[in-house]
C-alpha positions, 0 to 999 in steps of 0.5 A: 500441491496448493490452492490458488486464485489464478488469472487465466486472462486479463479482464473483469473480476470474474477471470479468477479461477480457483485451481490446484497448482504445484507448490513453488520451487525455492531458490537460494535466499528464499523461504516458502510461506504457508500463506494465511492471508493477503489483501487487495491493492489497486495495483492488483486490479491494474494487473488483472485488467491488463493495464500493466501487461507490458510489465506483467506479460502474457498471463498463462495461469498467473497468480497475483497478490503482493501482500502475504502473512503466514508461517515458514514451511521451508527455508533456503535463507539464513534469516528464517527458520521453519515455523517462523511467522512472517509478513511482507510483500512480494512483487507488486506485479507477480507477487503470487500471494493469492495462494496457499503457498508463496515463495519469498525472497528473504529481503521481502519478509520480516517476522510478523508483529506479535500483536497482529493476526495473520489477516491484520498483518497481511493488510499492512506491508505494501501500503505502510511501506509506501507511506514510510518510503514516501514520507521518510525516504523521499519526503524527509519528514521530521518532528514538527513538520506540517504535512498534508495527506490527501486521501487520508482514510484509504489503505495508503492514506491511513498508514501515512497518517499513523506514520506521520504522527509517529514521527511527531508531524502535524497532520492535516488530512483530506477525505470524503464526508462519510470518513471524516470521523475516521480521519480524526480517530486516526490522529489527524490534527485537522481534517478537510472534507474535500467534497465541501471545501478546499484546503485554503491557500493560507495553510502552508505545508512542509510536505504534501503527500498524495495517497491517491495518486490523483492530485494535480500539482496545480491543485496544491501549489499554493499550499507548498511552503518554501522548499516544501515537497509534493510526494505522489504515489502514482507517476501518471499524475495530471498536468505533470508533463503537459503544463508549461506555466512557470508556477507548474514548472516550479512544482515539477522541480519539487515533486517526487513519485514514490515507487514502493520497494520490498525492504526487510529493514523497512518491514522491521521498522513497521513491525516495531511501529505496530507492536508499539501501537503507533500503527494499527491495521484497519480492515474494511472487510475480509473475503475468502480466497474463493471470493477474491473477485468480489474483493476486487469489485469492492475495491473498484466500486465502493467507498470504504476506509482501510483495507480489504483482506483475503483469508486463505 
């Protein structure tokens, strides 16, 4: 038996109920993790509100939460043994990580970085893999490339800055006024406070990475160098479909959307980056599992840097 924060129906953050549930049953190639921590990601709030119900389906005591970190307590995998300390992320829609125990496909996990606590490790997987897959797999970022990271101090953005710097890129970031110092501490070579100024069109970039998923291609088209790419973290970016002018059509051909995938090989790269000190977890606040609703409220209503963690 295990304790879990369960969604009984879609709606506000007070829909979470703490219940005692049956432990997950393992399939071949899976491990059972005694989960010590999770985190809150924007996709969790979308699932909770019912925005993604065509994908998530009817609730019926659903346990969400993508990121996990804990100890293997049962294994039907050749890659992991009982006692291994692991981290990773499950399905972004039905992850099951807001619980004391979570069943995980072996491809969705890796050994936890040795220099991280469970809580620190749990805030990294989804955001850091989004950054890595967006910048490297989709954006083909290389040393010396000029990259603009829009929203550089949130969960995905702060990971993206660190990943880009680890690859030797020249990083420009945008953020709001209270977070400029944090952006500089992350390693941004230049920071623009978007509340006070726009990135001038004279600055050209080889890659523009929108960590917020809210940037319209028309807002950055003048900043794209020849053959540069615009990578967004959300498919519903404004203007992508509706605009018809030639300039925007050009941007559409050079735009990609990153949809993060759980990959053990990428998690192992992330582990190495963390252990070498090139990527660090940043936690704005930690809530106990019993207060996961308050954690969702903070994500939806407050401005902060880094990630919100859930201790379990």
